[in-house]
C-alpha positions as CSV (number, residue, x, y, z in Angstrom):
1,M,-70.5,-101.3,39.3
2,G,-68.8,-99.9,42.3
3,M,-69.7,-100.9,45.8
4,C,-70.8,-98.5,48.5
5,L,-69.0,-100.2,51.3
6,P,-65.5,-99.1,52.3
7,C,-62.6,-101.4,51.7
8,L,-62.6,-104.2,54.3
9,G,-58.9,-103.9,54.7
10,G,-59.1,-100.4,56.3
11,A,-62.4,-100.8,58.1
12,A,-60.6,-101.5,61.4
13,E,-58.8,-98.2,61.3
14,D,-62.1,-96.3,60.9
15,V,-63.6,-97.6,64.2
16,V,-63.7,-95.0,67.0
17,D,-63.4,-96.4,70.5
18,T,-65.8,-94.8,72.9
19,P,-64.6,-94.2,76.5
20,D,-66.2,-96.0,79.4
21,P,-69.2,-94.2,81.0
22,E,-67.2,-92.9,84.0
23,T,-64.5,-91.3,81.8
24,R,-67.2,-89.8,79.5
25,R,-69.1,-88.4,82.5
26,R,-65.9,-86.8,83.8
27,Q,-65.1,-85.3,80.4
28,L,-68.6,-83.8,80.1
29,A,-68.4,-82.3,83.6
30,E,-65.1,-80.7,82.8
31,A,-66.4,-79.3,79.5
32,A,-69.5,-77.9,81.3
33,E,-67.3,-76.3,84.0
34,K,-65.1,-74.7,81.3
35,R,-68.1,-73.3,79.4
36,Q,-69.5,-71.9,82.6
37,K,-66.3,-70.2,83.5
38,E,-66.0,-68.7,80.0
39,T,-69.5,-67.5,80.1
40,S,-69.1,-65.9,83.5
41,N,-65.9,-64.1,82.4
42,R,-67.2,-62.9,79.1
43,G,-66.4,-59.3,78.6
44,V,-64.1,-59.1,81.7
45,K,-60.6,-58.1,81.0
46,N,-59.2,-59.1,84.4
47,P,-61.1,-61.9,86.0
48,E,-58.8,-62.2,89.0
49,A,-59.4,-58.5,89.9
50,L,-63.2,-59.1,89.6
51,E,-63.0,-62.1,91.9
52,R,-61.0,-60.1,94.5
53,K,-63.6,-57.3,94.3
54,K,-66.5,-59.8,94.8
55,R,-64.7,-61.4,97.9
56,K,-64.1,-57.9,99.4
57,Q,-67.8,-57.0,98.8
58,E,-68.9,-60.3,100.5
59,E,-66.6,-59.6,103.4
60,M,-68.1,-56.1,103.9
61,E,-71.6,-57.5,103.7
62,K,-70.7,-60.2,106.3
63,Q,-69.3,-57.6,108.6
64,T,-72.3,-55.4,108.2
65,V,-74.6,-58.3,109.1
66,M,-72.5,-59.1,112.2
67,G,-72.8,-55.5,113.3
68,T,-69.1,-54.6,113.0
69,S,-67.7,-51.7,111.0
70,P,-65.4,-52.7,108.1
71,S,-63.0,-49.9,109.4
72,G,-62.5,-51.7,112.7
73,G,-65.2,-50.0,114.8
74,G,-63.1,-47.0,115.9
75,G,-66.0,-44.5,115.5
76,L,-67.1,-42.2,118.3
77,K,-69.8,-43.4,120.7
78,W,-72.3,-40.9,122.0
79,Q,-74.4,-41.3,125.1
80,M,-77.1,-39.1,126.4
81,G,-76.6,-38.4,130.1
């Protein structure tokens, strides 16, 4: 009858070395970051343009909060007097 065990001569080749915990942690973090990027860019044809648009919107919101006009504040001032 045949044996269910692999040939002992090739058993050393079948062993997979696992990386140390620090390397494994780094690999998992990189994979998670990659998945997150892919998910956030799903359906977006030009992710760079989207990022620029987001930054521009954030800058406009920041200027609005600070009370300055995004156009430079060159509007007319009206005083009652």
